[in-house]
C-alpha angles and dihedrals in degrees: 000000000000110000123202133194103217147143124271116203120238134161131061131297113304090003106075130165126180140226114219103224144170110232145161109271089231094055118098117264093253096029136096118332137190101225139352114233102179149304132281119197112183092177094079125074108263099021115258115237122180110179136166099228094191096053092044091050091048091054092046089053090050089056104262111157119222123218118238094266093042089050089053090051093049090048090050092051094045100248095124090047091052090050088053091052092051089052088055090049090051090051092048096245090132141345128271091252090054090048091052090047093051090048094050089050090052093046092050090050092047094050088050092053091048092050091052091047091051091048091049092050091050092049090050092050091046092050091047094053092045091052095046106033101016089234135091113246110231121224116261116253115259117261115256111265092226090056090048092052090049091053092048091047090051090049092052090047089051089050091051092049090049090050092049091049089049091051092049090049092050091050092049090049091052091050092050090049091049091048089050091051092049090049090049091051091049091051090049090052090050091049091049092049091049090049089052090050090050092052091048091050090048091052092047092048090048092050090049091048091053090050091050091048091052092048090049091049091051091047089050092051091049092050090049091050092048090048091053091048092052089048092050091048091050091050092050093049092049092052091050091052092051091050092053091053 
């Protein structure tokens, strides 16, 4: 079974966010998945990425193939770099402790870069609002955690309902296919029985035709014999008449 690490669309129209999931490559984009690894929201500046690095690395080591966007996210979060370090440990280039130290250094540097980027974006937005409106736009208050949990719970319930509906649809499809196969087999049996009856009728007709031919042949022979007898009688009568004269 080919396994992919890919994005699964969520959210409303023109305001999407994505779940980072592990799924069968044959499954629909927004269909059933094996495991959820995180969330990607491209609508924020910078984009918000919440990823379980350990789970993602575990699936990569198992052979899961990321899509292009998922690969970019894994590279951004350091999962591909950690996989590279583990390959070096396996080859004996350095120890596990050195690999962990290198990854921590990379992670610290990356977090610093992200913090600077967030600060730069905030400053750009602040300057934009001062230039246009003459005021500084305040940050929106954080959403209540209880409301967030409720939304996530509702989303999970919706996913379960969708999975259950998909399972019911699959079962119904299998039953329809089985019923179609049974109907096809029954039709084939009826056709075979009809063909057998036709063969029997053909044989009966052939036998009757042979009998009729034999009767016709006998009647023909009898007619020929009677004709010969009449001819002989006529010839005898004619000879007798000549003798009398």
